[in-house]
PyMOL CGO cylinders between C-alpha atoms (Angstrom):
from pymol import cmd
from pymol.cgo import CYLINDER

trace = [
    CYLINDER, 11.56, 2.42, -27.45, 15.17, 0.94, -26.98, 0.3, 1, 1, 1, 1, 1, 1,
    CYLINDER, 15.17, 0.94, -26.98, 14.90, -2.64, -28.67, 0.3, 1, 1, 1, 1, 1, 1,
    CYLINDER, 14.90, -2.64, -28.67, 16.31, -3.05, -32.08, 0.3, 1, 1, 1, 1, 1, 1,
    CYLINDER, 16.31, -3.05, -32.08, 17.70, -5.88, -34.45, 0.3, 1, 1, 1, 1, 1, 1,
    CYLINDER, 17.70, -5.88, -34.45, 20.31, -6.85, -32.47, 0.3, 1, 1, 1, 1, 1, 1,
    CYLINDER, 20.31, -6.85, -32.47, 18.04, -7.36, -29.53, 0.3, 1, 1, 1, 1, 1, 1,
    CYLINDER, 18.04, -7.36, -29.53, 18.12, -10.88, -27.91, 0.3, 1, 1, 1, 1, 1, 1,
    CYLINDER, 18.12, -10.88, -27.91, 15.47, -12.83, -25.80, 0.3, 1, 1, 1, 1, 1, 1,
    CYLINDER, 15.47, -12.83, -25.80, 17.03, -11.59, -22.63, 0.3, 1, 1, 1, 1, 1, 1,
    CYLINDER, 17.03, -11.59, -22.63, 16.80, -8.01, -23.65, 0.3, 1, 1, 1, 1, 1, 1,
    CYLINDER, 16.80, -8.01, -23.65, 12.83, -8.90, -24.25, 0.3, 1, 1, 1, 1, 1, 1,
    CYLINDER, 12.83, -8.90, -24.25, 12.68, -10.60, -20.90, 0.3, 1, 1, 1, 1, 1, 1,
    CYLINDER, 12.68, -10.60, -20.90, 14.14, -7.41, -19.05, 0.3, 1, 1, 1, 1, 1, 1,
    CYLINDER, 14.14, -7.41, -19.05, 11.77, -5.27, -20.95, 0.3, 1, 1, 1, 1, 1, 1,
    CYLINDER, 11.77, -5.27, -20.95, 8.88, -7.30, -19.76, 0.3, 1, 1, 1, 1, 1, 1,
    CYLINDER, 8.88, -7.30, -19.76, 10.10, -7.35, -16.17, 0.3, 1, 1, 1, 1, 1, 1,
    CYLINDER, 10.10, -7.35, -16.17, 10.68, -3.60, -16.12, 0.3, 1, 1, 1, 1, 1, 1,
    CYLINDER, 10.68, -3.60, -16.12, 7.00, -3.11, -17.62, 0.3, 1, 1, 1, 1, 1, 1,
    CYLINDER, 7.00, -3.11, -17.62, 5.59, -5.22, -14.84, 0.3, 1, 1, 1, 1, 1, 1,
    CYLINDER, 5.59, -5.22, -14.84, 7.53, -2.89, -12.50, 0.3, 1, 1, 1, 1, 1, 1,
    CYLINDER, 7.53, -2.89, -12.50, 6.61, 0.41, -13.98, 0.3, 1, 1, 1, 1, 1, 1,
    CYLINDER, 6.61, 0.41, -13.98, 2.81, -0.53, -14.36, 0.3, 1, 1, 1, 1, 1, 1,
    CYLINDER, 2.81, -0.53, -14.36, 2.58, -1.58, -10.74, 0.3, 1, 1, 1, 1, 1, 1,
    CYLINDER, 2.58, -1.58, -10.74, 4.03, 1.70, -10.04, 0.3, 1, 1, 1, 1, 1, 1,
    CYLINDER, 4.03, 1.70, -10.04, 1.65, 3.71, -11.90, 0.3, 1, 1, 1, 1, 1, 1,
    CYLINDER, 1.65, 3.71, -11.90, -1.44, 1.80, -10.20, 0.3, 1, 1, 1, 1, 1, 1,
    CYLINDER, -1.44, 1.80, -10.20, 0.40, 2.19, -6.73, 0.3, 1, 1, 1, 1, 1, 1,
    CYLINDER, 0.40, 2.19, -6.73, 0.59, 5.82, -7.32, 0.3, 1, 1, 1, 1, 1, 1,
    CYLINDER, 0.59, 5.82, -7.32, -2.84, 6.14, -8.49, 0.3, 1, 1, 1, 1, 1, 1,
    CYLINDER, -2.84, 6.14, -8.49, -4.24, 4.43, -5.55, 0.3, 1, 1, 1, 1, 1, 1,
    CYLINDER, -4.24, 4.43, -5.55, -2.25, 6.43, -3.11, 0.3, 1, 1, 1, 1, 1, 1,
    CYLINDER, -2.25, 6.43, -3.11, -3.74, 9.67, -4.73, 0.3, 1, 1, 1, 1, 1, 1,
    CYLINDER, -3.74, 9.67, -4.73, -7.29, 8.36, -4.33, 0.3, 1, 1, 1, 1, 1, 1,
    CYLINDER, -7.29, 8.36, -4.33, -6.56, 7.23, -0.62, 0.3, 1, 1, 1, 1, 1, 1,
    CYLINDER, -6.56, 7.23, -0.62, -4.78, 10.27, 0.34, 0.3, 1, 1, 1, 1, 1, 1,
    CYLINDER, -4.78, 10.27, 0.34, -2.28, 7.89, 1.96, 0.3, 1, 1, 1, 1, 1, 1,
    CYLINDER, -2.28, 7.89, 1.96, 1.38, 6.65, 1.18, 0.3, 1, 1, 1, 1, 1, 1,
    CYLINDER, 1.38, 6.65, 1.18, 1.95, 3.16, 1.56, 0.3, 1, 1, 1, 1, 1, 1,
    CYLINDER, 1.95, 3.16, 1.56, 5.33, 2.23, 3.25, 0.3, 1, 1, 1, 1, 1, 1,
    CYLINDER, 5.33, 2.23, 3.25, 5.83, -0.98, 1.63, 0.3, 1, 1, 1, 1, 1, 1,
    CYLINDER, 5.83, -0.98, 1.63, 4.45, -3.14, -0.96, 0.3, 1, 1, 1, 1, 1, 1,
    CYLINDER, 4.45, -3.14, -0.96, 3.21, -6.77, -0.33, 0.3, 1, 1, 1, 1, 1, 1,
    CYLINDER, 3.21, -6.77, -0.33, 3.51, -9.25, -3.31, 0.3, 1, 1, 1, 1, 1, 1,
    CYLINDER, 3.51, -9.25, -3.31, 2.54, -12.80, -3.89, 0.3, 1, 1, 1, 1, 1, 1,
    CYLINDER, 2.54, -12.80, -3.89, 1.81, -14.64, -7.02, 0.3, 1, 1, 1, 1, 1, 1,
    CYLINDER, 1.81, -14.64, -7.02, 3.74, -16.36, -9.70, 0.3, 1, 1, 1, 1, 1, 1,
    CYLINDER, 3.74, -16.36, -9.70, 5.57, -13.42, -11.04, 0.3, 1, 1, 1, 1, 1, 1,
    CYLINDER, 5.57, -13.42, -11.04, 7.08, -12.62, -7.41, 0.3, 1, 1, 1, 1, 1, 1,
    CYLINDER, 7.08, -12.62, -7.41, 9.15, -15.83, -7.76, 0.3, 1, 1, 1, 1, 1, 1,
    CYLINDER, 9.15, -15.83, -7.76, 11.42, -13.70, -9.88, 0.3, 1, 1, 1, 1, 1, 1,
    CYLINDER, 11.42, -13.70, -9.88, 13.89, -12.02, -7.66, 0.3, 1, 1, 1, 1, 1, 1,
    CYLINDER, 13.89, -12.02, -7.66, 15.09, -9.65, -10.45, 0.3, 1, 1, 1, 1, 1, 1,
    CYLINDER, 15.09, -9.65, -10.45, 11.47, -8.48, -10.70, 0.3, 1, 1, 1, 1, 1, 1,
    CYLINDER, 11.47, -8.48, -10.70, 11.12, -8.01, -7.06, 0.3, 1, 1, 1, 1, 1, 1,
    CYLINDER, 11.12, -8.01, -7.06, 14.39, -6.00, -6.52, 0.3, 1, 1, 1, 1, 1, 1,
    CYLINDER, 14.39, -6.00, -6.52, 13.51, -3.78, -9.66, 0.3, 1, 1, 1, 1, 1, 1,
    CYLINDER, 13.51, -3.78, -9.66, 10.22, -3.39, -8.17, 0.3, 1, 1, 1, 1, 1, 1,
    CYLINDER, 10.22, -3.39, -8.17, 11.60, -2.26, -4.95, 0.3, 1, 1, 1, 1, 1, 1,
    CYLINDER, 11.60, -2.26, -4.95, 13.97, 0.11, -6.74, 0.3, 1, 1, 1, 1, 1, 1,
    CYLINDER, 13.97, 0.11, -6.74, 11.42, 1.52, -8.88, 0.3, 1, 1, 1, 1, 1, 1,
    CYLINDER, 11.42, 1.52, -8.88, 9.00, 2.27, -5.99, 0.3, 1, 1, 1, 1, 1, 1,
    CYLINDER, 9.00, 2.27, -5.99, 11.67, 3.50, -3.79, 0.3, 1, 1, 1, 1, 1, 1,
    CYLINDER, 11.67, 3.50, -3.79, 10.42, 1.37, -0.90, 0.3, 1, 1, 1, 1, 1, 1,
    CYLINDER, 10.42, 1.37, -0.90, 10.43, -2.03, 0.28, 0.3, 1, 1, 1, 1, 1, 1,
    CYLINDER, 10.43, -2.03, 0.28, 8.50, -5.06, -1.48, 0.3, 1, 1, 1, 1, 1, 1,
    CYLINDER, 8.50, -5.06, -1.48, 7.71, -7.67, 0.80, 0.3, 1, 1, 1, 1, 1, 1,
    CYLINDER, 7.71, -7.67, 0.80, 7.20, -11.15, -0.74, 0.3, 1, 1, 1, 1, 1, 1,
    CYLINDER, 7.20, -11.15, -0.74, 4.95, -13.99, 1.04, 0.3, 1, 1, 1, 1, 1, 1,
    CYLINDER, 4.95, -13.99, 1.04, 6.87, -17.20, 0.81, 0.3, 1, 1, 1, 1, 1, 1,
    CYLINDER, 6.87, -17.20, 0.81, 3.17, -18.35, 0.20, 0.3, 1, 1, 1, 1, 1, 1,
    CYLINDER, 3.17, -18.35, 0.20, 2.99, -18.00, -3.51, 0.3, 1, 1, 1, 1, 1, 1,
    CYLINDER, 2.99, -18.00, -3.51, -0.90, -17.91, -3.74, 0.3, 1, 1, 1, 1, 1, 1,
    CYLINDER, -0.90, -17.91, -3.74, -2.20, -16.17, -0.61, 0.3, 1, 1, 1, 1, 1, 1,
    CYLINDER, -2.20, -16.17, -0.61, -5.52, -15.65, -1.94, 0.3, 1, 1, 1, 1, 1, 1,
    CYLINDER, -5.52, -15.65, -1.94, -6.22, -19.45, -2.61, 0.3, 1, 1, 1, 1, 1, 1,
    CYLINDER, -6.22, -19.45, -2.61, -4.86, -20.15, 0.83, 0.3, 1, 1, 1, 1, 1, 1,
    CYLINDER, -4.86, -20.15, 0.83, -6.84, -17.61, 2.54, 0.3, 1, 1, 1, 1, 1, 1,
    CYLINDER, -6.84, -17.61, 2.54, -10.05, -19.00, 0.94, 0.3, 1, 1, 1, 1, 1, 1,
    CYLINDER, -10.05, -19.00, 0.94, -8.97, -22.50, 1.98, 0.3, 1, 1, 1, 1, 1, 1,
    CYLINDER, -8.97, -22.50, 1.98, -8.33, -21.34, 5.56, 0.3, 1, 1, 1, 1, 1, 1,
    CYLINDER, -8.33, -21.34, 5.56, -11.78, -19.34, 5.74, 0.3, 1, 1, 1, 1, 1, 1,
    CYLINDER, -11.78, -19.34, 5.74, -13.52, -22.70, 4.46, 0.3, 1, 1, 1, 1, 1, 1,
    CYLINDER, -13.52, -22.70, 4.46, -11.77, -24.67, 6.95, 0.3, 1, 1, 1, 1, 1, 1,
    CYLINDER, -11.77, -24.67, 6.95, -12.97, -22.38, 9.68, 0.3, 1, 1, 1, 1, 1, 1,
    CYLINDER, -12.97, -22.38, 9.68, -16.51, -22.25, 8.50, 0.3, 1, 1, 1, 1, 1, 1,
    CYLINDER, -16.51, -22.25, 8.50, -16.28, -25.97, 8.65, 0.3, 1, 1, 1, 1, 1, 1,
    CYLINDER, -16.28, -25.97, 8.65, -15.05, -26.10, 11.97, 0.3, 1, 1, 1, 1, 1, 1,
    CYLINDER, -15.05, -26.10, 11.97, -11.77, -28.00, 11.05, 0.3, 1, 1, 1, 1, 1, 1,
    CYLINDER, -11.77, -28.00, 11.05, -9.96, -25.48, 13.58, 0.3, 1, 1, 1, 1, 1, 1,
    CYLINDER, -9.96, -25.48, 13.58, -11.33, -22.96, 16.07, 0.3, 1, 1, 1, 1, 1, 1,
    CYLINDER, -11.33, -22.96, 16.07, -9.68, -19.79, 15.09, 0.3, 1, 1, 1, 1, 1, 1,
    CYLINDER, -9.68, -19.79, 15.09, -7.13, -18.38, 12.51, 0.3, 1, 1, 1, 1, 1, 1,
    CYLINDER, -7.13, -18.38, 12.51, -4.32, -18.71, 14.96, 0.3, 1, 1, 1, 1, 1, 1,
    CYLINDER, -4.32, -18.71, 14.96, -4.75, -22.49, 14.63, 0.3, 1, 1, 1, 1, 1, 1,
    CYLINDER, -4.75, -22.49, 14.63, -3.06, -22.61, 11.10, 0.3, 1, 1, 1, 1, 1, 1,
    CYLINDER, -3.06, -22.61, 11.10, -0.50, -19.90, 11.71, 0.3, 1, 1, 1, 1, 1, 1,
    CYLINDER, -0.50, -19.90, 11.71, 2.23, -22.45, 11.59, 0.3, 1, 1, 1, 1, 1, 1,
    CYLINDER, 2.23, -22.45, 11.59, 1.33, -22.73, 7.74, 0.3, 1, 1, 1, 1, 1, 1,
    CYLINDER, 1.33, -22.73, 7.74, 2.67, -19.05, 7.11, 0.3, 1, 1, 1, 1, 1, 1,
    CYLINDER, 2.67, -19.05, 7.11, 6.06, -19.01, 6.37, 0.3, 1, 1, 1, 1, 1, 1,
    CYLINDER, 6.06, -19.01, 6.37, 8.38, -15.93, 6.82, 0.3, 1, 1, 1, 1, 1, 1,
    CYLINDER, 8.38, -15.93, 6.82, 8.33, -13.22, 3.89, 0.3, 1, 1, 1, 1, 1, 1,
    CYLINDER, 8.33, -13.22, 3.89, 11.28, -12.25, 1.98, 0.3, 1, 1, 1, 1, 1, 1,
    CYLINDER, 11.28, -12.25, 1.98, 11.83, -8.33, 2.04, 0.3, 1, 1, 1, 1, 1, 1,
    CYLINDER, 11.83, -8.33, 2.04, 13.49, -6.48, -1.04, 0.3, 1, 1, 1, 1, 1, 1,
    CYLINDER, 13.49, -6.48, -1.04, 15.01, -3.04, -0.08, 0.3, 1, 1, 1, 1, 1, 1,
    CYLINDER, 15.01, -3.04, -0.08, 15.54, -0.27, -2.82, 0.3, 1, 1, 1, 1, 1, 1,
    CYLINDER, 15.54, -0.27, -2.82, 19.23, 0.05, -3.78, 0.3, 1, 1, 1, 1, 1, 1,
    CYLINDER, 19.23, 0.05, -3.78, 18.67, 2.51, -7.01, 0.3, 1, 1, 1, 1, 1, 1,
    CYLINDER, 18.67, 2.51, -7.01, 19.32, 6.38, -6.10, 0.3, 1, 1, 1, 1, 1, 1,
    CYLINDER, 19.32, 6.38, -6.10, 16.52, 8.58, -6.23, 0.3, 1, 1, 1, 1, 1, 1,
    CYLINDER, 16.52, 8.58, -6.23, 17.92, 10.25, -9.46, 0.3, 1, 1, 1, 1, 1, 1,
    CYLINDER, 17.92, 10.25, -9.46, 18.03, 7.01, -11.67, 0.3, 1, 1, 1, 1, 1, 1,
    CYLINDER, 18.03, 7.01, -11.67, 14.73, 5.94, -10.31, 0.3, 1, 1, 1, 1, 1, 1,
    CYLINDER, 14.73, 5.94, -10.31, 13.03, 9.03, -11.50, 0.3, 1, 1, 1, 1, 1, 1,
    CYLINDER, 13.03, 9.03, -11.50, 15.09, 9.22, -14.78, 0.3, 1, 1, 1, 1, 1, 1,
    CYLINDER, 15.09, 9.22, -14.78, 14.01, 5.73, -15.63, 0.3, 1, 1, 1, 1, 1, 1,
    CYLINDER, 14.01, 5.73, -15.63, 10.34, 6.06, -14.71, 0.3, 1, 1, 1, 1, 1, 1,
    CYLINDER, 10.34, 6.06, -14.71, 10.12, 9.44, -16.70, 0.3, 1, 1, 1, 1, 1, 1,
    CYLINDER, 10.12, 9.44, -16.70, 11.47, 7.45, -19.70, 0.3, 1, 1, 1, 1, 1, 1,
    CYLINDER, 11.47, 7.45, -19.70, 8.79, 4.90, -19.08, 0.3, 1, 1, 1, 1, 1, 1,
    CYLINDER, 8.79, 4.90, -19.08, 5.97, 7.53, -18.99, 0.3, 1, 1, 1, 1, 1, 1,
    CYLINDER, 5.97, 7.53, -18.99, 7.35, 9.14, -22.12, 0.3, 1, 1, 1, 1, 1, 1,
    CYLINDER, 7.35, 9.14, -22.12, 7.51, 5.90, -23.88, 0.3, 1, 1, 1, 1, 1, 1,
    CYLINDER, 7.51, 5.90, -23.88, 3.95, 5.17, -23.00, 0.3, 1, 1, 1, 1, 1, 1,
    CYLINDER, 3.95, 5.17, -23.00, 2.79, 8.39, -24.05, 0.3, 1, 1, 1, 1, 1, 1,
    CYLINDER, 2.79, 8.39, -24.05, 4.44, 7.86, -27.32, 0.3, 1, 1, 1, 1, 1, 1,
    CYLINDER, 4.44, 7.86, -27.32, 2.62, 4.49, -28.24, 0.3, 1, 1, 1, 1, 1, 1,
    CYLINDER, 2.62, 4.49, -28.24, -0.53, 5.27, -26.94, 0.3, 1, 1, 1, 1, 1, 1,
    CYLINDER, -0.53, 5.27, -26.94, -3.47, 4.77, -29.35, 0.3, 1, 1, 1, 1, 1, 1,
    CYLINDER, -3.47, 4.77, -29.35, -4.97, 8.27, -30.55, 0.3, 1, 1, 1, 1, 1, 1,
    CYLINDER, -4.97, 8.27, -30.55, -7.88, 8.05, -33.09, 0.3, 1, 1, 1, 1, 1, 1,
    CYLINDER, -7.88, 8.05, -33.09, -7.54, 10.33, -35.70, 0.3, 1, 1, 1, 1, 1, 1,
    CYLINDER, -7.54, 10.33, -35.70, -10.16, 13.21, -35.62, 0.3, 1, 1, 1, 1, 1, 1,
    CYLINDER, -10.16, 13.21, -35.62, -12.17, 13.80, -39.01, 0.3, 1, 1, 1, 1, 1, 1,
    CYLINDER, -12.17, 13.80, -39.01, -10.83, 16.70, -40.90, 0.3, 1, 1, 1, 1, 1, 1,
    CYLINDER, -10.83, 16.70, -40.90, -11.80, 19.94, -39.83, 0.3, 1, 1, 1, 1, 1, 1,
    CYLINDER, -11.80, 19.94, -39.83, -13.08, 18.49, -36.34, 0.3, 1, 1, 1, 1, 1, 1,
    CYLINDER, -13.08, 18.49, -36.34, -10.91, 19.64, -33.03, 0.3, 1, 1, 1, 1, 1, 1,
]
cmd.load_cgo(trace, "trace")
């Protein structure tokens, strides 16, 4: 789907970044469809969010802002905060607001036509490589 003999490791890395972003769009659109509500932005945390190229491409592919937490693992931090609250180490969640750093916001730069052309290409590529078991002769 675009990679060939002359592809280098950088091409593979870029393909991986784009695949992550397109898969996130697939999931986000499915969630919005079920919820019947469109999200204005995507909030992100985790190791992959340290990659600025991924975060910018994600904003471009979604056509909306991606807000990256400066705290890489919010789930672990939240669990620790709640445990500390339960143990009485602090009186309320406001006691540790000072630990939360300002997020970084990535805004879309890609024009709508380019975004949709690339996303359509992604969906076409996935459709071409999806596993489809062959049916037995005569069975339809």
